[in-house]
N, C-alpha and C positions, 0 to 999 in steps of 0.2 A: 516810285521805285524805278530804277533803270539798271541795266547790266551792261558793262563795257568789257568786251572780250577782244583780246589781241591773240589771234590764233596763228601759230607758225609751226611748220613741220620740224621736229627735233633733228631729223637728218640734215635739214638745211639751216640748222642753228636758229630756228624761229621759236619763240616762246609763247605759251598760252597763259595769259594773265587775267583771271576772273576777278571782278570787283562788284560787290553788291552793296548799294547804298540805301539806307532806310531813314525816312523822316528827317531830312536835312533842313535846319532852320538857321537863321543868322542870329548870333548872340555877340556879346562883348568879345572883342578880338584878343584881349590880353590873356595869355596862357600862363597859368601859375606853375606849370611843369617845365623844368629845364630839360632840353633834349628830348622832347616828346616824340620826335621821329626816330628815336632809339638808334642813333648812329654810333658806331663803335668799330673795333677791330674784329673782322670776321673770324669765327672759330668757335669751338666748343668751350664751355665754362668761361666765357667772356662776359663782362658786364658792359652795357652801353655807357658811354661817357657821361659822368655825373651821377650814375646810379651805382648802388652797391647792395649788400645784404648784411644782416647782423650776425650770420653764421655762414660758414663756407662748406656746409655739408653737400649741398647740391646747387650748382650754378646754372644759369641759363645759357643758351647758345645764341650767337649772332650770325645771321645769314644775309647774303645778298640775293640768293636764289635758292628755292627749296623744291625738291621733287617729292610730291606727296606719297608716291608708291615706290620710292627708291630711285637710285641713280639709273639713268637710261630710260626713265619714263618720258613719254611724249609731252607731258604737260608739266609746267613748272609754275611756282608762285614767286612773283617779284615784289619788291617793296611798294607800298602805297605812296610814301613820300621819301625823298632823299635816296640814300644808297643802300641802307640795311634795315632789317627788322629783327625782332627777337622771338625766341621760341622758349616756352616754359613747359616743363613736364610735370606730370603727377605720378608719384611712385607708388610702390606696394602699400596697400592699406594695413597689412599686418607686419610691416617692416619692424624688426625688433632692435636693430642697432641704433646708436645715437643719431639723430635726436629723438627717435621714437616713431610710433605709428602715424599714419596719415601724412607722410612726408610729401611735400610739394615744393616747387620752386617759386621764388618771388624776387622782386627787386624793390629797393627803397631809395628815396632821395630827399634831400632838404629842398623845399620848394623855393622858387624865385622870390615869392612873397608868402607870408603865412596866410592861411585861410582865416578870414575875419570871423569873429563870433556872430551868432544870430544872423547869418547870411545864407543865401541860397546859391548853389553852384550847380553847374552841369559838367559831368565827366563824360567824355566821348573817347572811343577807341575803335580802331579797326581790328577785327579778330578773325581767325580762321581755325577751325578744329580739325586735327588730323589724328588718325588712329592707327597708323601703320606700324608703330612700335609694338613690341610684344605685349599681348593682352592675354592673361590666363584667368579664365573664370573657373570656379570649382566644378561647374557642371557643363559648360559650353565654351570651349576655347575660342569660338568666333564672336562671342559677345563683347561689345564695346561699351564701356561706361564713360559718358562724357564728363567734362570738368565744368566748374563754374568759375567765372571771373569775379574777383573780390577787390574792393578798394578799402584800405584801412588808413587811419590817420593817427598821429601821435606827436609827441614832442621830444622824441629821441630817435636814434638811427634805426631802431627796430620798428617803429611806427605801428604799434599793435594795440593802441588804447581804445579806438572807436571804429566799429565797422560802419563805413559810410554807405556802401552799396554792395549788393551781391546779385548777380544775374541768375536766371534759371540755367539748367544744364544746357550748355552750348553744343550744337551739332552742325553748325554751318560749315560747309566745305569750301565756300568761296569767301573772299574778303567781305566782311559785313561790318557796317558801322552801327555801334550801339551807343545810345545817348541816355544817360540816367542822371536825374537830379537828386541832390541831397542838401540837407541843412546842417549847419555846424553846431547849433545850440549855443550855450553860454561860453564855450571854450574856443580859443584860437589854436590852430594846429600848424606846425612848421614842417612836419615830415609826412610823407605818404608811403604806403606799401601797395604794390600791384601784384596780385598772386593768382595762380591757377590752383583752385582748391578742389577738394573732392565733392562730387555729387553723391553724398554718403548715405542716402536713405535705404537702399536695398542692394547691397553688393556682396559678392562672394568671391573675393580675389585671393589667388595664391600668394605666397610670400614672394617679395622682391620682384614683382612684375611691374612693368610700366603700364600706364593707363592712358595712352594717347598724349596729346600735347595741344597747347594753344599757341598760335602764332599771333603776335601783336605788333601794331604799328600805329603811328600818328596819334599819340595820347594827348589829350587836352583837358584842362580844368578851367572853365570860364565862369565868371560871376554873372548871375542873372539879375535883371532888374526886378524888384519886388512889386507885388500888389498889396493893397491894404487887406489885412487879415481881420475879419469881423467876428469869426468864431473859431474856437479851438476846442478840440475834443480829445478825450483819452479813451483808447481802445485797447482791450486785452488781447494779445496775440494768442490764437488757439491752435496753431499748427497749420501746415500746408493744406490749402483748400477749404478752410473752415472760417477764416476771419473775413468779414464783410465790412467795407468802409462805406458809409451812407452820407453823401453830401446833401446840402440843401437844394431845394427846387431851383432849376435854372434852365436856360435855353441851350447851353453847351457846357462841356466839361473838358478839362485838360489836367490830368493827374500827373504828378511827378513823385517819385521816379516811375515812369510809365512801364518800364520793362518788367517790373516785379508784380504787375497786376494782370488780372484776367482780361481787362480792357482798360485803355487809358482815357476813353472819351465817353464814358457812361456815368450815370449818377452813383451807382452802388457796385463798384468792382470788388472782386475777391482777391485777397492777398495770396500770392503764389509762393512767396518766401518772406522771411523776416527782414524788416527795415525799421529803424527807430522812428522815422518821421515820414509822413506823406503830406503833400500839399495839393490842393485842387483849385485851379482857376475856373470860376463859374461865370459864364456869360449870361446876361439878362436882357430882355427886350424892353424893360421899363426902367431899369436903374443901371448905374455903372457896374462894370464887372468887378468882382471881388474874389478874395481868396479865403479858403478855409484850411486849417491846419489840423492834422491828426497825429497826436503823440501816441506811439504804440508802446504800451507797457508790456513788459515781458514777465509772465508768471508761469512757473513750472506747473502750478495747479491747474491752470487753464489748458496747458498743453496736454497734460495727463490727468484728467479728472478721475479716471477709474483707478482703484487701488492696484488692480492687475490689468495691464494694458493688453495682454495677449495670452491666450491659453492654447497649448499645443499638446496633442496626444502622440506619444511615441510608443511603438510596439517593441516589447522587450524580447530579444532573441538570446538563447543560451549559446555561449561560446562564439559570439559575434561582437564586433566592436559597435557599441551604441553611442552615436555622436549627438549631442544636443546643440542645435544651431540657433543662437539668439539673434535678435535684430542688430543692426549696425549701431555702434557707439564708440566712445573713446576710452571707456573703462568698464570693467565687469567684476561682479562679486557673486559667486555661486554658493548656494546652500542646498543640501549639506556638503560642505567643502571637502570633507574627507572622503567622499564617494565619487569625486570626479578627478580626472587626470591633472587639471590645473584650474583652480577656481578664479583665475584672473584673466582668462582669455575668452574670446567670443564663442568658440565651438570646442569645448572639452568633450572627452568621452568618459563613459561610466567605468569606474573601477569596481563597483559593487552595486547591488540592487537597492533601490528605494522607490516608494510609490509616487513621490512628488519631489521635483527639483524646482527651485526658485532662483532667478537671477535678477540682480539689480544692475541697471544699465545707466551710464551717464552719456547723454547725447552731446552734439556739437555745441549746444548752448549751456552745457554743464548742468542740465536738468536730469533728475533721476526718474526712471520708470521701471516697473517690475514686469516680468514675464514668468509664466508658470508652465511647467512641463509635466504632464500626467503620464506615468509609465504604465502602459497597458500590458497585462499578462494574458497571453493567448496560448492555450496548451498546444495548438497545432504549430505555432511558431517556436515554442520552447522545445517541443519534441517532434520535429518534422519526420523523423524516422521512429515509428513506434517500437520497432524491433532493433535492438542494438547488440552487436557482437562485442562483448567486453573482453573476452579472452579466447585465444585460439592458439593452443600450445601442444607441443609434442614432448612427452616425458617417458622415462623408463618405468617398467613395471615396479610397483611398490613405492612410487613417489607420492608425496603428500603435497597437494596444491591448495592454496588458500584462495577462495572465491571472493573477490572484492568488487561490488557494484560501483558504477561511476557516480551515481548520485541518487538520493531518495532512500526511503525506508521500506522494508519488506512489507508488501500488502497481503501476501498469502504464502503458502509453503513452497519450498523449492521442489521442482519436478525434473526428473524423478528424485526420490528421496534416498535411494540406496547409496551406500558408501560415503555418506555425509556425517560429520560430527554433530550437526543439528539441522533441523529442517525448517525452522521458523526464525532463525537468527539472521542477522544481516551479512555476516562474513564467516560462513562455515568452512571447515576443512574437508577436502575430498581426497579419498584414497582409493580410486577406482581400480578394479582388476582388469577391466576392458575399456576400450575407447568409449566415450560417452559425452553427451551434450546436456548440460543443466540449464534450466530456464527459471526465471523468477520475475514476478511483477512487483514494481516499486512505485511509491507515491512520493513526489518531491515536495519541497517546502511551499510550493504554490498550489498544491492539491491536484497536480496533473500526474497521470500514470503512464508508465512505459514498461516495456519488457526488455530484459537483458539476457544474453545467451553466453555460455561459457563452454567452449569446445575443448575437450581434453582428449588427446590422442595418445594411446600407449604405443610405444615403439613396437611394431609387430615382430614377434619372434616365433618361428615355427621350428620345433625340434625335428631332427631327421632319424631319430631312433626312440623306441619305447621298449621297456623291459617289464611286462606285467607279471611280476613275481611277488607282489605284495610286500616288498621291502621298504616301501615309502619313497622310492626314488624312481622317477620316470615310469610309474605304473600305468599312466594313461597319456594319451596324445593331447597334452595341455598346450594351448596356444596363447601366448601373452600378447595383449594389445588388440585382441579381436573385437571389432565394433559390435554393438548390439544388432540383433536380427540378421546375423551372418549364418548361412547354411553351409553344410559340409557333405561331400560325397566321397566315399572311399571305395576304390576298385582293386580287384586282384590282377595278376598279370594277364589273365585271360580277358580282362575288360568287363568282368561281371561286377555289378554294384553289390557290395557286401554290407555297406553301412551308410545310413543317411540320417541327418538330424537338422532340424530347422526350428528355432535357432540353435546354434551349437554353443555350448558354454561348459563351465566346470561341472555342472550337475549331470550332464549326459556325456561326459568325456569318454572317448573311444579307448577301450582297454584290450584291444586285440581280439574281439569277438565279432561274430557276424550279427545280423539283425535279430536272430533268434537266441542269441546268447551263447552260441557254441564257440569254444576257443579255436582260434585259427593257428595254423602252423607258422613257424618262423619263416619269414620271407619278406620280399619287398612289395609294398603296396603303394598305390597312387591315390592322392587326394585332390579334391577341387573345392576351394573356398569361394563363396559368392555373396556379395552384398550390393545389390543395384543402387540402393539409396546412397551408399558411400562411394560408389564407383569402384568397388573392390572385386577383382577376380584374380585368384592366385592358384597355381597348380604346382605340384611337386611330389616327391616320394618320401616315404617313411619306412624304415626297416624295423620289422617286428622280430625281436630277439627273445628267446626263452632259455 
């Protein structure tokens, strides 16, 4: 490994060009790729000469110099070979316009010569990952999700028949050389596709965000000289980090493609991503070196042996949006479908309660797996406020008010019970004579209890004259809308207390007599109303007329 840095001050028009080279070997010099140095007209949405794509939704960009952190940066990236290089972007995972989700950029070309069948090739490319484009994570806007580099083959301009090679998630910020080997099998291929693909295992991306980009230069496909294969194996792919390849005993090992394995020079490496074929050159101290071939069979049952791959508990909250977040995939089907906002997306929200939700997910290999969401009922989360004010209103005397609880059935009687049409029904009618607060305890459909309060205030009206002559009109000092537990004091002009009642209500209404029942003479008297609980203090006069 070596690193070649050309460091120049930006102010003095000097450029910093980092290049990191890994595992350089000499192979056949013939390059099957036309214009592997990616020369072309500099600019956005331009294709290198001899390259194209089978749709025009998102095109690559061609650069001669690139500033990783924006224009004005001190450092820049220059081409590895010739005059230009290419930039491929990975777009929003949940993009919904054509051509659909997981949109990424790629280029295709017809090769100089077709890739021969049953042959081994080495693909090499310089790449550099940059993440300064807008990245929007659902939970952390600073999170960067790298991309993977893919090589596809086919026999038409779309070149999407066979995945030849896929790297791990790339995060190198310097020019880095990747070299991966692949075999063609029984088919010859005339076209290739080079793509920047999603690292799609665990992402939570907002709509229409960019997800960084890959810079590419100096692409090559060279044919490798073969070794005699004395053994061939079939291995079932079991998912990332689970599939082990075990070669025969030897003195040394060289696996291809090496970049997809936990180690390329051990006897039994672990597959870190899927590839259809692996070969290993095994050195021996006693015999000639030989090669073994591993054909990787892809089975959805081995990827997802469990009927339910993942179980998640979700706490249910009343009057809050409950979102179900499934794992990454290309397609989704939720059940029960009528109780989610959209049964075809990754993260729908509940439109009504159910104890269990299931989702079937199709992954990038078109395999199906299931996830289960258990909806947990917790009374504290359902009713964080045990005491709810459901009604707070001001009405005129004689009004009838219907008391309607928010949710649940009546668990006990209404309190207090006076002036109600019924005391144990759910929605009684109240016709209070004075301001009053009713309370009731209810039990909801989940067996959780809570209390609701209904405050009814009668518009306070204090008359300024009474005529206690027993004619049925204004015979007593009746006050409309007076809250419960309100006291009254009545004074004469000399300031002497002549009447007191606590609480004051219609049953002890003042009829112009003193506290001993003696009739008072016609005159002006002063009153004081007091209710500390309600914050009520009111003073005024009333004229006694006979």
